[in-house]
N, C-alpha and C positions, 0 to 999 in steps of 0.2 A: 441666895446661895442654895444649891441643891442639897437635900437631906439624904445622907447615905446611911445604910444600915450596917455595913461592914467597914471597919477601920483598917488602916495599914497594919496595925499591930495584930488585929484579929486574923488577917489574911496570912500571917506567917505560919500559923499552926496547922492548917489543913487545906487540902487542895480545893474542896468545895467553897470554902470561904474565900480563897484566892480567886477562884473563877467568878464568884459573885462580886468581889471587889472590882475586878476588871469590867464585868458586865454593867455595873452601876454607873461607871464613868464613861461609857461609850456615848459619843455625841450624836451619831447618826440614829435616826428613829428606827429605820429598818434593822440596823445592826444591833441596837439595844434590844429590840423585840426578839431577834433571833437568839441572842445570848440568853435572855431571860427564859425563852422557850426551852433551852437546854438546862438551865439552872433550877427553875422552880420545881419540876418533877422530882429532882433529887432530894429537895427538902421535904417533899411529900412522902417519899419513900422512907425518910427518917422520922416521919410523924410531926415535923415542925410546920404545922399548918399556919401558924400566926405569921412567921417570917415569909412563908410562901405567898400568903395573901398580900402582905405589904409589898413584896417585890412585884407581884402581878399588877398591883395598882399603880406602879411607877411606869408602866408601859403606855406610851402615847397612842400606839396603833389600837383603835377600838376593837378590831376583830381579834387580835392576839390577846389583848387584855381580857376580853370576854371568855376566850377559850381557856386561858390560864385560871381565871376565877372559877370557871365551871369545874376544872380538875380539882381545885382546892375544895370546892363545895362537896364534890363526890367523896373525897377523902375524909372530910369532916363527918359525913354521914356514916362512912365505914367505921370510924372510931367513936361513933355515938355522940359526937358534938353536933346534935341535930339543929339546935337553935342557930349556931353559927353557920351551919350549912345553908339553912333557909335564908339567912341574912345575906350571904354571899350570892346565892342564886338570884335574889331580888336586885342585887347590884349589877347583874349582867344586863346590858342595855339592849342587845339585839333580841327581838321577840322570839324568833325561832330557837335560838341557842338558849335563851332563858327557859323556854318550855322544856327543852331537852335536859337542861340541868335539873329542873324539878323532877323530871322523869327518872333521871339517874339516882337522885337522892331517894326517891320512893322505891326504886328497884333495889337499892342497897338495904333498905328496911325489909323488903320482902325476903331477900337473901338471908337476912339475920333472923327471920321468923317473926319480925315485928309487923305483922300484916295489917293490924288495925291502924297503926301509925302511917303505914304506906297508903292506906285507903284515905286517911285524913288528908295527907298531902295531895293525893290524886284529885280529890274533890275540889281543890282550889285551882286545878289545871284546866285549860280550855279543851284539851284532848287527853282524857285519862284512860283511854281504852286499853293501851298496852300494859299499864300498871294494873288495871283490873284483871287483865288476862293472867299476868304473872301471879297476882295475889290469889286468884281463884285456883290456879295450879297448885300453889303452896297449900292452900286450905284443903284441897282434895287429897294431897299427899299426906297431910296431917290427920286425915280421917274425918274432916269436917265437910262432908260432901254436900249437905244441905246448904250450908253457908256458901260453898263454892258455886252451887247452882244459882243461888240468889244473886251473887255478884256477877255471874255470867249474863244474867238477864239485863244488866245495866250496860253491857258493851254494845255500842252502836255500830262499830266498824267491823265488817265481816272478816277482814284480814286478821284482826286481833282475836276474834272468836276462833278462827282456825288454829292460830298459834296455841291458844289455851287447850283446845281439844287434842292437838298433836302432843303437846307436852304432857298432858294427863295420860294419854295413851302410852307414851314411852315409859312413864313412871309405872303404869300397870304392867307393862311387859317386863320391866326390870324386876318386878316382884313376883313374876310368874303367872300373872292373871291375863293370859292370852285372849280369852273371850272378851273380857272388859276392854282390853286394848283395841281389838277389832271394832267393837261397838263405838268406841270413841273416835276411831279413825273414820268410820262411816259418817259420824256426825260432822267431823272436820270436812269431809268431802262434800256433804250437803251444804255446809256453810260456805265452802269455796265457790259454789255455783252462784252465790249472791254477790261475789266481788265484781264490781262494774268494770274496772280497768282490765282490759283484755290480757295484756302481757302479764300482769300480776296474777290473774286468775290461772293462766296456763302454767306459770312458774310454780304456783302453789299446788296445782294438781300433780305436777311432777314430783314435788317434795312429798306429798301424801303417798304417791306411788312408791317412793323409796321407803317410807315407813311401813307400808304393807309388806314389802320384801323383807324388811327387818323382822317383821312378825311372822314370816313364813307363809304369807298368803299371796303367792305370785299371781293367782287368778284375779284377785281384787286389784292388785297392782296394775295388771295389764288393762283393766277397765279404766283405771285412773289415767294411765298413760294414753289410752285411746281417746278419752275425753279431751285430754290436752292436745293431742294430734289434730282432732277434728276442729277444735277452736283455732289452733295455730294455722291450719290451712286457710282459714277465713281472713287472716290478717292480710292487709294490703300495704304493708310497710317493710322496711329493711329487717325487721325482727322475725319475719315469718320463718325463714330457713333455720335460724338459730333455735327456735322453739320446736319446729318439726324435728330438727336434729336431736334436741333434748329428749323428745318422746321416743325417737329411735334408740337412743342409748338406754332409755328406761326399759323398753321392750327387751333389749339385750340383757340388762341387769335382771329382769324377771324371768329370763330363760327362754324367751321366744325369739329365736333367730329369724324365723320367717317374717314375723311382724316387723322386726327391726329392719330387715332387708327391704321390705315393702315401703317402710317410711323413708328409708335412705333413697329410694327411687324417686321420691317426691321433691328432693332437694335440687335446687338450681345453682346455688352459690357454691363455688368450688372449694372455698375455704371451709365451709361447713361440711361438705362432703368428705374432704380430707380429714377433718377432725373426727368425724364419725368412724371412718375407716381405721384411724389410729386406735380408737377404742375397740373396734372389732379385732384388730391385730393383737392387742393386749389380752383380749378375751380368749382368743385361740391359743396364745402362748401359755396362759395359765392352765388351759386344758391339755397342754402337752402337744398340741397340733402345730408344730413349729413351721412346717412348710406353708400351711394356710396363713399363719401369722405373718410370715415374711412376704407372702403374696399380697395380703391386704395392706401391709405397710408400704410395699413398693407401689401399689396402686394409688395409695394416698399421696405419695410423693409425686408420682407422675401427674395426677390430677392437679395438685397444687402448682406444680411447675408449669403446667399448661395454661394457667390462669393469666390472662392478659391484663395490662394496666387498666384498660377500660372496664374490665369485669370486676376489678378489685374494689370492694367497699371500704375495707380497713387495711391499709398497708401494714400498719404495726402488728395487727393480729396475724396477718399472713406471714410476716417475717418470724414472729414468735412461734407460729406453728411449724415453720421450717426447722426451727431450733428443737422443738419437741420431737419431730420426726427423726432428726439427726441423732438426738440422744437415745431415742428408742432403738435405732439401728445399732447403736453401741451396746445397748442392753440385750439385743438379740444376736450378739456375737459377731457383729459386722462393723468393727471399729474403723477400718480403713474407709468404708463407704460412709460412715457417720462423719468422719473428719472432712471428707470431700464435699458432702452436702453442706456442712456448716460453713466451709470456706467460701461457698458460693452465695451466702446470704449477703445481700447488698447493704443492709443497715449495719453499721459498724458495731453498735451496742448489742444488737441481737446476735450478731456473728460471734462477738466475744463471749456473750452469755452462753451460747450453744457450745462453743469450744470448751469453756470452763466446766460445763455440766458433763460433757463427753469425757473430759480428763478425769473427773471424779468417778463417773460410772465405770470407766475402764480400769481405774485403780481399784475400785471395789471388786471388779471381776478378776483382779490380779493380772491384768494385761498391761504391765508396767511400760513396756516398750511403746505400745500404741498410745498409752496415756501421755507419754513424753512427746510423741508426735503432735498430739492435740495441744499440749501446753506450748510447744515451740511455735505453733501456728498463731498464737496470740501475740499481737504486735506490741502492745503497750506494757511497760514494766509494771505499772500499778495493777493492771488487770491480771498479769501473770502472777503477781504476788497473791492476789485473792484466789486465783486458781490453785496455786500451791497449797494454800490453807485448806481449800476444799478437798484436795488430794490427801492431805494429812488427816482430815476427818475420816475419809474413806479407809485409810490405813488403820486408824483407831477402831473403826467398826469391825474390821477384819481381825482385830486383836494384835496387830503388828505395831506395838507401842514404839519400839526403837525406830522403825521406819517413819512413823508419824512424827517423831521428834526430829529426825533428820530432815524431813521435808519442811518443818517449821524453821529449822536452822537455815535452810536454803532460802526460805521466804524472807527471813529477817535480813540475810545478807543482801538479797535483791532489793529489799525495801530502801536500802541506803542510796540506791540509784534513782529512786522515784523523785522526779523534780517537783511535783506538786506537794507542798508541805502538808496541806490538810489531808490529802490522800495518804501520805506517808504516816501521819499520826494515826489515822483510822486503822491502817494496816498494823501498826505496832500494837494498838489496843487489842485487835483480834488475835494476834500472835501471842501476846502476853496472857490473854484469857485462856488460850489452849495450854500454854506452858503451866499456868496455875492449876488447871484441871488435871494435869499430869503430875502434880506436886513437884514440878521443876522450879522451885522457888527462887533459886539463884538466877536462873534465866529470866524468870518473870520480873525480878527486880532490875536486872540489867536492861531488859527491853524497855521497862517503864522509865528508867533514867534516860535512856536514849530518846524516848518519846518526849519527855519534859524538855530536853535540849531542842528537839524539833519544834515543839510548840513555841519556844522562845524565839525562834527564827521567823515565825509567821508574822507578817507585817500588818495584816488587817486585824484591828482590835477585836471585832466581833468573832472572827474565826479563831483567834487566840483564846478568847474566853470560852467558846464552845469546845475547843480542843481540850482545855484544862478541865472543863466540866466532865467530858467523856472519860478523861483519865481518872478523875476522882471517882466516877461511877465504877470504872474497871477495878480500881484498887480497893473499893469497898467490898468486893467479892473475894479478895485475897487475904492472906495473912501477912502481907508485906507492910512493914512500918513505913509510912510516908517519909519519915526522917531519912530513910536509906536512899531516897532519891536525891538528897542533897539540898539543904536549905538555900545555899547560895544560888542554885539554879532557879528556885522559886522566887527569890528576892529579885533576881535579874528581870524576871517577867513582870513582877509587880511594879518595879521602877519604870518600866516602859509606859505605864499608865498613870504615873504620879505627876 
């Protein structure tokens, strides 16, 4: 007979216990794993690592079990139960995930200032470089620079060395030591040249360039971006244009439009060209050059639209970029054009995402009529609900609390028509969360009660447990007494699994 940790009586008193009661009794291996994935993190957020570990161990799927044990181990390190953390890490079976778990434990110790303990843990790891890098950064920040230098000498992987130098540099910049920051970034750039993997080296050079810009040294940033561009041009794979494009954006970020434009001319992939032109458009707009911004944005759209299927390397990225361009037209005061572009996106999910974003942008711009047009172009009720929630958030950002609440009321009413019960429950959680943040506690309680009724109608046991766990998580952030949801409703759900 299976051993359960939550009894029927325990489950009466709180939603999380009820969700766990349901999760424990799910017969399907995949369903049980999905439910425990929702439940275990909630026990960790409450500090109940013992029960979280026990529940994780009941999962048959080895990958899910290992992931959950890793989460528990990291939490144990956070609350200084280090012995238990190590014990749980050792119980993780998959080699790569076990190594990551030890790394996370060590990183927790670094974050808490327990550097020597972190180093001790790292020394038992096959690849301790990133822990050494974090520890060296912490030592340097604490004024123990000689110890930091000594630890840096133990790092074998150049990528970890770069991370340490970059982190130290930003710490120096934060304390006003600009010269020391630049010196450390120079060391990071030297270390980056030793990275053997081409794509990683190019990406790292661009990151260092960004740090130079943060430090006010655009000249040095341009050198880093140029080194990245030269390396990117030598690539003979599909990543070439993406990295050349990254260097072009870097030049723009560093204030060199000419170099950015030259790098843009090297691109052959139309998606990357359009992506760079989108960045150019935003740059122009921020400078107040609206005509140039719109011209660049229109050029990006025309280039992307001209891309044939045979030229397209990643359809999903192309559709997503169409959405970004559409949303940017909305931000550039061209709402009607934005909606038209979004409606032409062939992928339904990307089309919906674009229209939802446009509706929020137009609401933020107080163009409520156009925002409604974007909303009405969304076909699915569930998608329209989440778009309304996004519009409500925009109203709140504008300081229009009453309008924000009205949009949530509309979203709640529309949610009743959503046929997919799991989507309906998810929407109710989001709506209740907003009502709670607006201190509309009566509406929060009413929506939560309706959500509990919705969860009771979900036929799949795993989805029912997950829904209850999400509701429990939502109510933990409120001042609502779970008793107000009605014990009879909860008992009905529990009896379904008895």
